[in-house]
Backbone as CSV, one residue per row, in Angstrom:
resi,resn,N_x,N_y,N_z,CA_x,CA_y,CA_z,C_x,C_y,C_z
1,MET,33.668,-16.498,-85.040,34.290,-17.788,-84.860,35.123,-18.120,-86.097
2,THR,36.239,-18.785,-85.846,37.125,-19.142,-86.954,37.190,-20.646,-87.204
3,GLY,36.616,-21.453,-86.314,36.647,-22.897,-86.524,36.249,-23.664,-85.286
4,CYS,36.370,-24.967,-85.394,36.108,-25.864,-84.269,37.423,-26.529,-83.908
5,ASP,37.902,-26.298,-82.691,39.156,-26.897,-82.258,38.967,-28.352,-81.852
6,HIS,37.926,-28.617,-81.046,37.707,-29.993,-80.609,36.278,-30.191,-80.110
7,ILE,35.908,-31.453,-80.044,34.666,-31.899,-79.421,35.096,-32.768,-78.254
8,ALA,34.625,-32.430,-77.055,35.089,-33.107,-75.845,34.100,-34.164,-75.385
9,LEU,34.623,-35.337,-75.117,33.837,-36.447,-74.588,34.322,-36.774,-73.187
10,ALA,33.406,-36.806,-72.236,33.726,-37.288,-70.893,33.675,-38.807,-70.935
11,VAL,34.715,-39.447,-70.425,34.790,-40.908,-70.455,35.145,-41.430,-69.065
12,PRO,34.590,-42.576,-68.670,34.919,-43.115,-67.349,36.302,-43.751,-67.298
13,ASP,36.852,-44.144,-68.468,38.145,-44.829,-68.517,38.866,-44.379,-69.781
14,LEU,39.872,-43.527,-69.614,40.591,-42.976,-70.759,41.261,-44.060,-71.583
15,ASP,41.894,-45.031,-70.935,42.583,-46.093,-71.670,41.601,-46.896,-72.528
16,ALA,40.435,-47.188,-71.978,39.420,-47.930,-72.739,38.910,-47.094,-73.909
17,ALA,38.739,-45.797,-73.704,38.273,-44.922,-74.786,39.315,-44.849,-75.906
18,ILE,40.581,-44.738,-75.537,41.651,-44.712,-76.536,41.651,-46.013,-77.328
19,SER,41.500,-47.141,-76.641,41.448,-48.445,-77.312,40.255,-48.541,-78.252
20,LEU,39.098,-48.042,-77.814,37.904,-48.065,-78.661,38.148,-47.324,-79.968
21,PHE,38.666,-46.124,-79.898,38.889,-45.344,-81.120,39.967,-45.966,-81.991
22,ARG,40.992,-46.544,-81.384,42.044,-47.209,-82.150,41.509,-48.474,-82.813
23,ASP,40.864,-49.349,-82.030,40.441,-50.650,-82.538,39.219,-50.581,-83.438
24,SER,38.281,-49.706,-83.143,37.040,-49.640,-83.912,37.114,-48.689,-85.100
25,PHE,37.906,-47.637,-84.971,37.912,-46.605,-86.014,39.270,-46.396,-86.662
26,GLY,40.297,-47.073,-86.169,41.619,-46.989,-86.790,42.331,-45.666,-86.604
27,VAL,41.996,-44.940,-85.545,42.673,-43.665,-85.276,43.410,-43.769,-83.951
28,THR,44.473,-43.002,-83.826,45.258,-43.069,-82.606,45.169,-41.758,-81.846
29,ALA,45.331,-41.869,-80.563,45.324,-40.698,-79.697,46.747,-40.201,-79.529
30,GLY,46.855,-38.904,-79.339,48.148,-38.313,-79.037,48.528,-38.613,-77.602
31,PRO,49.579,-38.002,-77.124,50.029,-38.275,-75.756,48.985,-37.876,-74.716
32,GLU,48.933,-38.652,-73.661,48.039,-38.342,-72.549,48.633,-37.187,-71.749
33,LYS,47.731,-36.395,-71.173,48.173,-35.255,-70.374,47.340,-35.207,-69.109
34,ASN,48.005,-35.045,-67.971,47.321,-34.891,-66.695,47.143,-33.395,-66.450
35,VAL,45.898,-32.959,-66.380,45.587,-31.542,-66.139,45.113,-31.449,-64.693
36,SER,46.068,-31.384,-63.777,45.759,-31.497,-62.348,44.876,-30.369,-61.845
37,ASP,45.006,-29.150,-62.393,44.180,-28.054,-61.892,42.706,-28.220,-62.272
38,GLN,42.406,-29.078,-63.252,41.022,-29.372,-63.626,40.572,-30.751,-63.144
39,GLY,41.499,-31.509,-62.571,41.167,-32.840,-62.075,40.809,-33.822,-63.175
40,ILE,41.548,-33.732,-64.302,41.280,-34.637,-65.425,42.584,-35.115,-66.061
41,ARG,42.437,-36.207,-66.767,43.485,-36.752,-67.629,42.883,-36.755,-69.020
42,ILE,43.616,-36.262,-70.018,43.065,-36.123,-71.358,43.988,-36.713,-72.412
43,ALA,43.399,-36.977,-73.563,44.144,-37.321,-74.775,43.297,-36.847,-75.944
44,TYR,43.969,-36.386,-76.989,43.275,-35.932,-78.190,43.397,-36.961,-79.297
45,VAL,42.306,-37.157,-80.023,42.294,-37.995,-81.217,42.118,-37.038,-82.391
46,ASP,43.097,-36.988,-83.289,43.043,-36.096,-84.445,42.288,-36.784,-85.575
47,LEU,41.188,-36.159,-85.993,40.381,-36.716,-87.077,40.592,-35.962,-88.391
48,GLY,41.591,-35.119,-88.453,41.875,-34.362,-89.670,41.255,-32.984,-89.651
49,ASN,39.938,-32.913,-89.623,39.270,-31.614,-89.633,38.856,-31.151,-88.234
50,VAL,38.915,-32.032,-87.253,38.585,-31.684,-85.868,39.232,-32.728,-84.950
51,ARG,39.430,-32.365,-83.698,39.975,-33.315,-82.733,38.897,-33.693,-81.732
52,LEU,38.988,-34.916,-81.236,38.171,-35.342,-80.105,39.057,-35.241,-78.869
53,GLU,38.538,-34.611,-77.834,39.236,-34.543,-76.563,38.566,-35.555,-75.642
54,LEU,39.292,-36.577,-75.259,38.782,-37.596,-74.339,39.224,-37.187,-72.939
55,MET,38.260,-37.084,-72.019,38.554,-36.584,-70.672,38.087,-37.580,-69.615
56,GLU,39.000,-37.977,-68.746,38.694,-38.865,-67.622,38.960,-38.106,-66.324
57,PRO,38.045,-38.150,-65.370,38.313,-37.471,-64.103,39.397,-38.185,-63.302
58,THR,40.181,-37.388,-62.576,41.195,-37.960,-61.691,40.874,-37.685,-60.230
59,VAL,39.880,-36.834,-59.993,39.413,-36.552,-58.637,37.893,-36.608,-58.625
60,SER,37.331,-36.979,-57.496,35.889,-37.225,-57.423,35.024,-35.972,-57.455
61,ASP,35.614,-34.797,-57.240,34.803,-33.582,-57.226,35.022,-32.685,-58.451
62,SER,35.660,-33.211,-59.485,35.872,-32.411,-60.693,34.567,-32.300,-61.485
63,PRO,34.450,-31.286,-62.339,33.250,-31.179,-63.179,33.007,-32.427,-64.035
64,ILE,34.071,-33.068,-64.487,33.900,-34.265,-65.316,33.414,-35.433,-64.464
65,ALA,33.886,-35.547,-63.238,33.380,-36.593,-62.335,31.898,-36.388,-62.059
66,ARG,31.491,-35.139,-61.838,30.068,-34.846,-61.611,29.245,-35.167,-62.862
67,PHE,29.778,-34.857,-64.026,29.106,-35.176,-65.286,28.884,-36.690,-65.400
68,LEU,29.922,-37.469,-65.064,29.835,-38.931,-65.184,28.925,-39.555,-64.127
69,LYS,28.713,-38.885,-63.016,27.757,-39.402,-62.030,26.356,-39.442,-62.625
70,LYS,26.044,-38.465,-63.473,24.734,-38.421,-64.136,24.696,-39.298,-65.387
71,ARG,25.847,-39.495,-66.011,25.949,-40.263,-67.254,27.131,-41.219,-67.133
72,PRO,26.978,-42.330,-66.425,28.113,-43.207,-66.105,28.877,-43.755,-67.307
73,SER,28.234,-43.890,-68.450,28.949,-44.422,-69.613,29.668,-43.322,-70.387
74,GLY,29.499,-42.063,-69.978,30.175,-40.962,-70.653,29.272,-40.273,-71.650
75,GLY,29.834,-39.324,-72.365,29.065,-38.638,-73.386,29.671,-37.306,-73.780
76,LEU,28.961,-36.637,-74.690,29.398,-35.338,-75.184,29.394,-34.330,-74.044
77,HIS,30.527,-33.699,-73.802,30.628,-32.717,-72.726,30.562,-31.290,-73.265
78,HIS,31.399,-30.970,-74.260,31.371,-29.620,-74.822,31.958,-29.596,-76.221
79,ILE,31.703,-28.479,-76.901,32.260,-28.204,-78.219,33.128,-26.960,-78.068
80,ALA,34.360,-27.015,-78.569,35.278,-25.883,-78.452,35.420,-25.186,-79.800
81,LEU,34.984,-23.939,-79.837,35.090,-23.125,-81.039,36.227,-22.129,-80.864
82,THR,36.910,-21.821,-81.951,38.030,-20.890,-81.882,37.629,-19.516,-82.416
83,THR,38.367,-18.536,-81.941,38.180,-17.154,-82.376,39.552,-16.493,-82.439
84,SER,39.644,-15.435,-83.210,40.912,-14.714,-83.297,41.165,-13.858,-82.065
85,ASN,40.127,-13.636,-81.228,40.305,-12.792,-80.043,39.301,-13.201,-78.962
86,ALA,39.694,-14.152,-78.129,38.796,-14.639,-77.068,38.493,-13.549,-76.047
87,SER,39.432,-12.657,-75.793,39.182,-11.575,-74.827,38.055,-10.669,-75.308
88,ARG,38.079,-10.316,-76.573,37.011,-9.477,-77.119,35.678,-10.238,-77.109
89,ALA,35.714,-11.518,-77.474,34.485,-12.325,-77.451,33.924,-12.418,-76.035
90,PHE,34.813,-12.558,-75.038,34.391,-12.626,-73.642,33.727,-11.307,-73.225
91,ASP,34.364,-10.179,-73.545,33.792,-8.875,-73.206,32.420,-8.693,-73.854
92,ASN,32.281,-9.110,-75.101,30.989,-9.010,-75.788,29.947,-9.904,-75.121
93,ALA,30.354,-11.100,-74.710,29.415,-12.029,-74.070,28.955,-11.493,-72.705
94,LEU,29.810,-10.743,-72.020,29.402,-10.157,-70.740,28.276,-9.147,-70.937
95,LYS,28.238,-8.498,-72.100,27.227,-7.480,-72.395,25.953,-8.082,-72.988
96,ASP,26.093,-9.147,-73.762,24.981,-9.728,-74.515,24.717,-11.153,-74.044
97,GLU,23.966,-11.890,-74.829,23.754,-13.321,-74.591,24.271,-14.075,-75.790
98,PRO,24.720,-15.293,-75.634,24.763,-16.044,-74.382,25.885,-15.551,-73.470
99,LYS,25.604,-15.606,-72.182,26.541,-15.155,-71.152,27.580,-16.236,-70.855
100,PRO,28.770,-15.811,-70.413,29.758,-16.792,-69.950,29.284,-17.477,-68.673
101,VAL,29.749,-18.689,-68.431,29.449,-19.423,-67.206,30.124,-18.749,-66.018
102,SER,31.337,-18.235,-66.226,32.116,-17.611,-65.168,32.321,-16.135,-65.479
103,ALA,32.517,-15.341,-64.460,32.748,-13.911,-64.650,34.194,-13.610,-65.024
104,ASP,35.034,-14.642,-65.100,36.447,-14.443,-65.413,36.874,-15.275,-66.610
105,MET,37.742,-14.686,-67.420,38.404,-15.423,-68.505,39.360,-16.420,-67.867
106,GLN,39.540,-17.568,-68.499,40.450,-18.588,-67.985,41.592,-18.801,-68.968
107,ARG,42.665,-19.400,-68.480,43.749,-19.837,-69.352,43.667,-21.358,-69.360
108,GLY,43.475,-21.929,-70.544,43.327,-23.374,-70.661,44.646,-24.100,-70.503
109,HIS,44.583,-25.427,-70.425,45.797,-26.237,-70.272,46.733,-26.044,-71.453
110,HIS,46.203,-25.580,-72.573,46.986,-25.344,-73.781,47.657,-23.969,-73.784
111,GLY,47.355,-23.160,-72.750,47.968,-21.852,-72.630,47.217,-20.725,-73.319
112,ARG,46.098,-21.031,-73.941,45.322,-20.011,-74.651,44.159,-19.534,-73.781
113,ASN,43.733,-18.281,-73.999,42.565,-17.750,-73.306,41.323,-18.507,-73.739
114,MET,40.409,-18.748,-72.778,39.179,-19.461,-73.097,38.122,-19.198,-72.045
115,PHE,36.872,-19.467,-72.423,35.751,-19.392,-71.492,34.629,-20.259,-72.027
116,PHE,33.676,-20.570,-71.146,32.517,-21.373,-71.531,31.270,-20.501,-71.526
117,LEU,30.356,-20.786,-72.463,29.062,-20.116,-72.511,28.030,-20.931,-71.755
118,ASP,27.086,-20.250,-71.135,26.036,-20.894,-70.352,25.169,-21.770,-71.262
119,PRO,25.138,-23.089,-71.033,24.373,-23.981,-71.905,22.867,-23.724,-71.897
120,ARG,22.373,-23.046,-70.867,20.943,-22.721,-70.843,20.604,-21.699,-71.932
121,GLN,21.620,-21.043,-72.464,21.416,-20.038,-73.498,21.944,-20.469,-74.861
122,THR,22.408,-21.711,-74.957,22.962,-22.218,-76.220,22.324,-23.562,-76.586
123,ASN,21.020,-23.645,-76.429,20.270,-24.851,-76.772,20.765,-26.092,-76.051
124,GLY,21.253,-25.915,-74.821,21.676,-27.040,-74.003,23.098,-27.505,-74.240
125,ALA,23.824,-26.881,-75.170,25.204,-27.288,-75.464,26.179,-26.419,-74.680
126,LEU,27.134,-27.055,-74.004,28.217,-26.320,-73.367,29.225,-25.989,-74.458
127,ILE,29.454,-24.701,-74.687,30.347,-24.267,-75.755,31.536,-23.529,-75.145
128,GLU,32.710,-23.999,-75.486,33.953,-23.349,-75.081,34.386,-22.431,-76.219
129,ILE,34.762,-21.230,-75.870,35.321,-20.275,-76.842,36.778,-20.095,-76.469
130,GLU,37.677,-20.322,-77.418,39.101,-20.210,-77.105,39.834,-19.530,-78.243
131,ASP,40.973,-18.917,-77.894,41.829,-18.322,-78.919,42.315,-19.406,-79.864
132,GLU,42.370,-19.071,-81.138,42.926,-20.011,-82.108,44.445,-20.051,-81.958
133,GLY,45.048,-21.062,-82.517,46.497,-21.133,-82.514,47.023,-22.379,-81.842
134,PRO,48.323,-22.564,-81.896,48.956,-23.752,-81.305,48.981,-23.670,-79.789
135,GLU,49.213,-24.817,-79.169,49.369,-24.832,-77.710,50.608,-24.021,-77.359
136,LEU,50.522,-23.301,-76.247,51.637,-22.468,-75.808,52.490,-23.195,-74.794
C-alpha cells in the first residue's frame, strides 16, 4: 500500500452533509458528481492528508441505499487505500486472504483500477484497493 486516498461516508442527504462539513468544520467540498452506474451522487472534502468521500444514493437498490436502510443517519462505508499496482494486488488477493468481494477487477468513477476486500476478512471494515494517481 502507498497511502489512503479517501474515507467514504454514506449520507442520506449530500447537500446537508456538505453544509455540515462547511459550517461545522470550515472545509469545503469539491464539485458534486453523479455516478449513475453506481447509483450515487458524490462529493469529496479535501482534508489535506486524506479526502472524505460523501456518497448519497440516487436509486433505491444501490449498495449505498441498502447501507442506509440499516443505518438511516449514515456512517462509515469504506476506506480506500492506494497501491502502485491494483492488478497485481487483485491477483494476489485471489490467491490469499483477504479475498476480493468480486471475482472481477473494476474501473472506478475516477478511471483507475480498483476492487473491494471482503469485510469478513478485514475486521469488519470494507476496504477498497485502488491504483494511485490522478483521476483519469
